[in-house]
C-alpha positions, 0 to 999 in steps of 0.5 A, a space after each residue: 447205898 443204892 439210893 445215894 448212887 441213884 441220886 448222884 446219877 440223877 444229878 449228873 444227868 440233870 447237870 449234863 442236860 443243863 450244860 448241853 442246853 446252855 451250850 446250844 443257847 450260847 451258840 445260837 442253836 435252837 432245839 426247836 428250829 424247823 428243818 428246811 422242807 423238801 420243795 418239789 418245784 424246780 424253782 422257787 423263792 421266798 421274799 419279804 414283801 416289805 423290803 424285798 429281802 430274799 430268805 431262801 431260793 432255788 434257781 430264782 433267776 432261771 428263766 421259765 414259763 409262768 403260765 397263768 401267774 402272768 395274770 398278776 401283771 395283767 391285772 396290776 396294769 388294769 387296776 392302775 390304768 383302766 376305769 372299772 366302769 368302762 364297758 368293753 366290747 369283746 372282739 372275735 380275735 380276743 375270744 375265738 382266734 387266740 383262746 383255745 376252747 380247752 383252755 380256761 375261759 368264761 365263754 365270752 363271745 364276739 360283740 359281748 359288752 362286759 364291764 372292765 371290773 367284771 373282766 378283771 375278776 373273771 381274768 383273775 379268779 377264773 383265770 379266764 384267757 378271753 377276759 385277759 385279752 379283752 382287758 389288753 385290747 381295751 387298754 392298749 388297742 391290741 394284745 401285742 401292744 399290751 404285752 409290750 406294756 407288761 414287759 416295760 412295767 416289769 423292767 421298771 420294777 426290776 424284773 430284768 429276766 422277764 418278757 411277756 408276749 401275751 396277756 394270759 400266760 398261754 405258751 409262747 417261746 418268748 414268754 418267760 419270767 423267773 421266780 425272783 421276777 414274779 416275786 418282785 412283780 407281786 410285791 409291786 402289785 400288792 401295793 395297789 389297794 384295788 389289786 389287793 382286793 381282787 387278789 384276796 377275793 374267793 368268789 365273785 358274780 359277773 353281772 348280766 350283759 347284752 348277751 349273757 342274761 344271767 349272773 355268772 359266778 367265778 371262784 378262785 383256784 387258790 385253794 389256800 384262800 378258801 376258809 373251808 378247804 383243808 389247804 386253807 393257809 392261816 394269814 393268807 392274803 391272796 395268790 394266783 395259780 397257773 398250769 400249762 404242760 410246758 410250765 408245769 404247775 406254778 403258783 404265787 401266795 402272799 401271807 402275813 403273820 406277826 407283822 411279817 408279810 412273805 411272798 412265796 413263788 414256785 415254778 414247775 411243780 409236777 402236780 397241783 398238790 405239790 404246788 400247794 404244799 410247796 407254797 405252804 412249806 416255804 411260808 411256814 419255814 419263813 414264819 417259823 424260823 425268821 425274826 425281825 432284827 434292826 440296824 439301829 440309827 445309833 449304829 450309824 452316825 451321819 456322815 458328810 461327803 463332798 460332791 466333786 466336779 472339775 476338781 472342785 467341791 460344788 456341794 456337800 452331802 450329809 448321809 444319815 438314816 432317820 429310822 431303824 433298818 429292819 431285816 429278817 434273820 434266821 433264828 439259828 444265826 447270831 446277829 454278829 454274823 451279819 456284816 453291814 457295809 456302808 456304800 459311801 465313797 470319799 466323794 460323790 459325782 453331782 449326778 450320782 448320789 445314792 448312799 446305801 448299806 449292804 447287809 450280808 450273812 457271813 455264815 448262813 450255811 443252808 439256813 437262809 440266802 446270804 445276801 440280805 440286800 441293799 438299803 438306801 440311806 437318806 441324804 441332804 445336799 447343800 450346794 456351794 455358792 462358789 466351788 471350792 478347790 479340792 486342795 486350796 492350801 496346797 494351791 496357795 502355797 504352790 508358787 511358780 518356779 523362777 525358771 518356769 515359763 508360762 505361756 500367756 493365754 492370749 499367746 495360746 489363742 494366737 497360736 491356735 488361730 495360726 495353727 488353724 490358718 496353716 492347716 487351711 493353707 495346707 489343705 488349699 495347697 494340696 487341693 491345688 497340687 491335686 488339681 494341677 496334676 489332673 490338668 497336666 494329665 488331661 493336657 498330656 492326653 490331649 497332645 497324645 490324641 492330637 499326635 495320633 490324629 496327625 499320624 493317622 491323617 498323614 498315613 491316609 495322605 500317603 496312601 492316597 498319593 501312592 494310590 494316585 500314582 498307581 492309577 496314573 501309571 496304569 493309565 500311561 501304560 494303556 
């Protein structure tokens, strides 16, 4: 009897567990999902490097000081615009005036002649502020001009909340960025093969030059990139660290696993260990919890839209997608929660054609960033030889009413000319009246002056006559 009861209880427990697991799977809840980690940095973002999709973030648009992760933009411009074999002569301003000796540098001195490639590796791996200044002066002539070039390049990428005032990340009030902007800049940078090579280099030897006669080795400060280091991260591609007191510990790391490439950016951590653990935790969260999903081409049929100018159809646009659109979705969120909105109006302007899809997660809770992003669609344009009225049928049938009076075009032209002539005549009359009024006022003033002079002259004459009479009378008395 006891054995039967035990068997019944065992079967009940198994059935209960099966039902619970079935419900969890049916609701899209994974029993083995990785919980969101504790991140110590004040601001962070985790981005898909291929699409730019933000997976998770905190204060990603908050302006903060970047410290030496600034050098990602510096080295990107160097990789894009400089010749690696160019020999750069270091100036006193680049090596002594603007670089505190207690900041990171490779002890470059005035007049030292260094190859551009050596400056690039020294600036990135050793985070050398003097090397950054040498790159800046070589490319733009001055550090200020190069900083403006950096800011302009950032804006072109889409980093709207970034302003660079120097090439190395030393503190300045107007030198700032955001976690999101740094992710965008890094995403752009790793498209450059030369940059990616520098980005993932652990050690490099700077060649001897006219002043330093020995090889000068430099190594990366990104511990996650060093295979023998306990902080080494599997799948790491590269990264950059930074620190100044006002910025705290900052970091960027890019890694790839199972065909997914992620960018993690952290700003203002309290310690170097916090920075590295935050970067690793963000990357782990992305790799462990997100999978590729697609918006299939079969879900989006091609659409034809008119291009309208001046109430006429001047072209037609066929909107389509020639490949599946992929995005990353948290494993605990059902695909049915993803809302796909087509941004295709009923008619386009000839100068503003960019169809797109907007993907959002309607119920993401705290698992992921709800705005998956916008995806540009393909389109082809077919111009019309002759513009087509928007409503040709209604225009053809709309006959003028018998009582409707229409002014011929030539009459309209004559009326306009007459109106212009009348306006011109009116202006002339007004000018004449004003001029006449001024002339009358001048004449009146002249008359008044003449009358005053006459009165004054008459008074003088009377006074002279009276004086003469007085003199004569006095003479007679004597």
